[in-house]
VEXPAKE-675797 format. One record per residue (C-alpha): residue in one letter; z, x, y. Coordinates in steps of 0.001 Angstrom, whole numbers, plus 500000, padded with zeros to 6 digits. Layout:
// VEXPAKE-675797
aZXY...
END
This chain:
// VEXPAKE-675797
m188057859848265648r190375859197268594i192298862371269342l195186862762271782l194931866234273308t197821867710275258g197362870800277411a193722869895278060s193808871650281448g194968874927279910f192867877871278800i192485876985275105g192806873255275777q189749873208278048h187614874998275486l188870872724272725l188150869597274763h184471870504275106a184237871297271386l185857868015270350l183468866024272531a180526867966271134e181805867117267647g181570863429268510h185275862636268810h186832860340271404v189415862373273295v192403861078275265c193803863876277429a197508863718278266v197773865533281599r200018865628284658r197162864827287033v194991861963285846k191347862048286923p188411859704286408s185862860322283667s182240859280283501d182086860053279770p182966856943277684r184360859232274971l186794860910277366s189815859409279107y192973860688280783i196555859431280687h199569860706282582a202102862833280697d204564865471281852f206124867768279264t208938868680281666n210144865058281653d208692863324278568t211304864571276133g212115861233274443k210270859697271494s209821856368273306a207832858087276054w205125858949273507l204998855984271135a203046853726273502r200520856492274115l199708856766270414s198253853306269956g194827853672268340i195172857470268079d194089859024264770a195150862605265407v197199864573267931v196498868150269014n199194869888271063t198028872960272982v200724872987275692g202221876425276164i203508878860278770f204029882590278542r206679882800281259e209160880229282541q208884878991286112g211051876313287689a211162873174285540q208547874624283200t210894876171280670f210386877138277041e213061874629276039a211268871738277752l207604872564277119h207839874272273741v210761872454272130r212019869141273536a208725867496274536p206779868581271407r209632867394269163a209570864005270882l205795863849270496f205927864843266812a208697862325266066a206596859593267671c203601860642265577a205651860409262384e206742856882263337s203281855732264469d201208853522262205d197979855030263551v198465858812263697h197855860526260379m197339864134261489v199108866478263938l197839869931264866q200205872242266705l198877875308268524s201617877888268063a201485881680268214l201355884540265752g204876885925265585a206639882543265738d208206883203262340e211405884448260734g211080887716262617a210899886033266039e213152887590268685t211921886573272130p212503883161273772y208738882550273706h208401883020269946l211728881359269140s210834878235271122k207445877988269427k209091878417266025a211625875676266792a208843873144267406d206859874368264396d209832874029262058y210639870544263340l207059869404262777a207133870853259274s210204868760258483l208544865431259333p206774863123256856i203329863504258397r200294865601257552s200250868530259977c198799871936260596i200374874741262626v197794877180263978q199093880612264954p196449882661266756s196769886326267541l195881887674270984v193162885324272274y190260886611274365g188195884452276695a186269885472279785d188195882854281786g191586883618280231t194352885067282393s195424887696279874a191832888765279216r191252889271282947v194389891388283208f193428893474280176k189898894042281490a191332895053284861m193646897520283099a190705898844281084s188608899398284213m191229901438286075p190934905229286336a193692905517283721a195644903164281458v199346903386280703r200676903474277143f204173902007277148g206323903766274545d205544905185271119a205342902070268884p201964901408267211q201584898143269212l198961896737266855v196941893718267998q194156891768266319p192244890012269132i190308886848268386h187756885170270632v188687881752272025d185444880313270649d186551881300267141v189989879764267690v188391876509268817a185874876518265963a188694877022263453i190700874118264924v187649871853264836a187056872859261217l190673872049260342l190389868636261946r187156868026260098q188757868955256774r191871866895257328l190461863840259080y187450863024256942v189409861927253888d190115858437252704q193550856921252863a194275857662249174e196163860775250242l193737863383248994f195904865761251001p199678865467250589r201893864965253632t202762868632253958t202492871203256696r200017874035256548r200577877187258645i197451879180259403a197229882518261186l194039883076263171a193093886686263804g190088888807264582p188431891117262077q190106894315263261a193723895383263857l194067898239266321p196593899706268792f196702897862272108i195556900952274016d192512901125271717y191832897463272496l191675898394276188a189333901262275315a187110898866273362l186971896452276314r186119899359278611a183289900436276319a181993896851276125m181860896807279936g179668899898279869m182283902326281145g183230905808279955r186195907089277985l189585905574278756r192117908047280129v195652907319278945v198994908131280572k201811907993278009l205270906822279078p208411907439276990a209915904318275443g212994904364277704l210939904626280870a208579901919279592r211493899522279052f212834900299282536l209464899675284226a208979896478282226r211861894975284202f209645895051287278g206387894246285484r206162890617286577w205536891792290144l202580893926289096p199001892529289319g198632889947286571g202381889803285988l202156889846282174l204447892778281486d208182892121281194p210847893189278676d210035890302276319a206297891015276460l206969894674275668r209157893686272691m206391891451271349l203833894214271879d206018896755270093r206499894349267183g202739894011266700n200509890976266398t198387891128263258a197557888964260238d195172888608257330a191747887650258720g190820885883255471p191901882349256508t189939882669259735l186834883801257881r187099880893255435l187532878318258189l184627879657260216g182362880310257250r181557883667258814p183424886763260065p185177886266263424r183602887973266423t184223891662266969i185641893051270211a182303894696270978s180730891217271185f183399889696273455i181649890776276653t178095889498277029d177376890511280655a178734894032281035a177766894494284699a179302891213285851e182498891689283841r182821895290285035a182529894235288692r185005891391288228a187470893612286372k187420896198289153l187854893544291829d190887892203289993w192811895405290736l191000896753293807l191555893581295854p195360893697295392v195220897353296469l193228896343299556r195680893537300350g198598895903299943s197060898466302293i196640895803304984v200260894731304496v201317898341305112v199190898514308281w200784895381309814i204375896250308885f204012899898309908t202407898873313213a205273896456313900i207923899132313251v206155901827315281s205513899509318225a209074898181318379f211150901243317472v209164904512317397y206531904683320154p208039905362323633v208734901982325215q207854903106328712e204426904280327621s203831900932325920y204776899159329150e202331901351331085l199496900384328750l200423896706329103a200469897102332885r196931898467332850t195780895388330955g197200893138333669i200464891988332062p203158891227334712e206280893392334558n208619890546333583l206433889617330599r205987893121329205p209095893124326931l208092889724325575m204547890903324916l205652894157323276y208331892794320979g206602889458320463a203448891246319292s205554893457317015a207249890412315492f203873888747314981d202492891861313275l205530891876310965a205057888182310217l201415888787309272g202370891558306857l205102889499305212g202819886456305130i200210888342303112l202938889328300663f204589885956300169v202220883155301214k200071881894298339r197344880219300389r196258883023302697r192841882000303985w194244880893307352l196134884209307542w192916886180307195l191363884099309993a194396884733312190q194059888478311593l190341888452312365a191024886605315623l193922888881316596i192131892173315866g188987890886317561f191009889902320641y192806893283320754t189516895132320395v187791893259323228v190747893524325638i191327897231324994a187629898066325249w187514896253328618k190831897321330159l191324900702328461p187761901983327956e188891905541327205f189889904363323731l186224903665323000v185457907385323150h188775908655321832p188171911385319198y190420909586316677g188408906391317098p191321903872317363l188922901052318290t185964901857316079k188343901977313078n188889898280313659l185393897646312305p186168898519308649m189504896708309040l187664893580310172a185157893939307325a187964894291304749i189799891226306073w186558889250306112l185984890210302468l189468889014301555y188902885762303451e185678885100301558l187200885816298148d190764884518298504g191308881413296426k187986881894294656e187550882567290925t187024886279291441i190401887027293016
END
């Protein structure tokens, strides 16, 4: 079968792409950045859900397509990537084109558990709007609504494992916060099974042109804090310590949650967590032909996952400490330490008198810029190199011109060594998969 897959570069989309190819399908990936493919069963076409919100934009792309699978989704809006555009307008245009196409006879929409009559948040409401529109069209369709999805390469899973590996976890409020995690491999296997059921029928309409909504959930519903404890146990760690926050304080802190490592917590996320995210696991079991994977089996390499989980929160702590060092140094140098004493030290290093103010305040401004750069610049590798060069230069000059600092009891120069090692570590890992 020729399947048009949207969201192929996303977390679930990538896993589904590999499964569809393994199943023998021909897959056309609609992506923003087209790339070449050496696999004759795989091709890419350009599509942008932020702009392709008209039916005509999709009709030409559906020529020769038997089925469409839409996995595009965002958890938080950013710039032009809004819920209205990505979850509502573009999917509606795509679905309308599918209903009009002479080739497409099956649409599968990846939605979310909670996108139902009880939906309250913009995320769930936008998903429900697309689901309901698809259900109203005269085309065979299936709306898949997975619960919390785990995958070793998933953003949310990494955040949850990092939370589970911390010295203590925070319980936000008093609601049960039930979740029913399902492994991404089970989600993909269920979708492939649905396509197999719905595609391999003759054209005599063995299945009516109706919409089927299917919840996908793991075998066990449990409080979210217990899910973290289960992940911690699967990583080979001890008992999870829990700090309980009152509901009011939890809602207040959620306002600032997007600036925390991982950035998943915000008021809407807390509302969805408080509502719960559970369903009957029976449909999942029937699609898979076996029970879905348990949480204990999610993690297959405990040592590797434990190390990665700890790095995911320890590295931000390390970055933050270096930010504090640069900003604090800038403030102390410019406003706190006696200026005349600073000038005397600069004089001993050979700086002419007329250049000393420029050197003092220029160095302070540069230190401040480095600290702010670490906070706000996304691509930081050049910043780490600049810091290594600057600290190395300072260390050599001071050791040569002010040798007493080499044997100072507080070790101001020798303490540069762990600072250099920490920055080197951040340089090596920044932009890599582990950070």
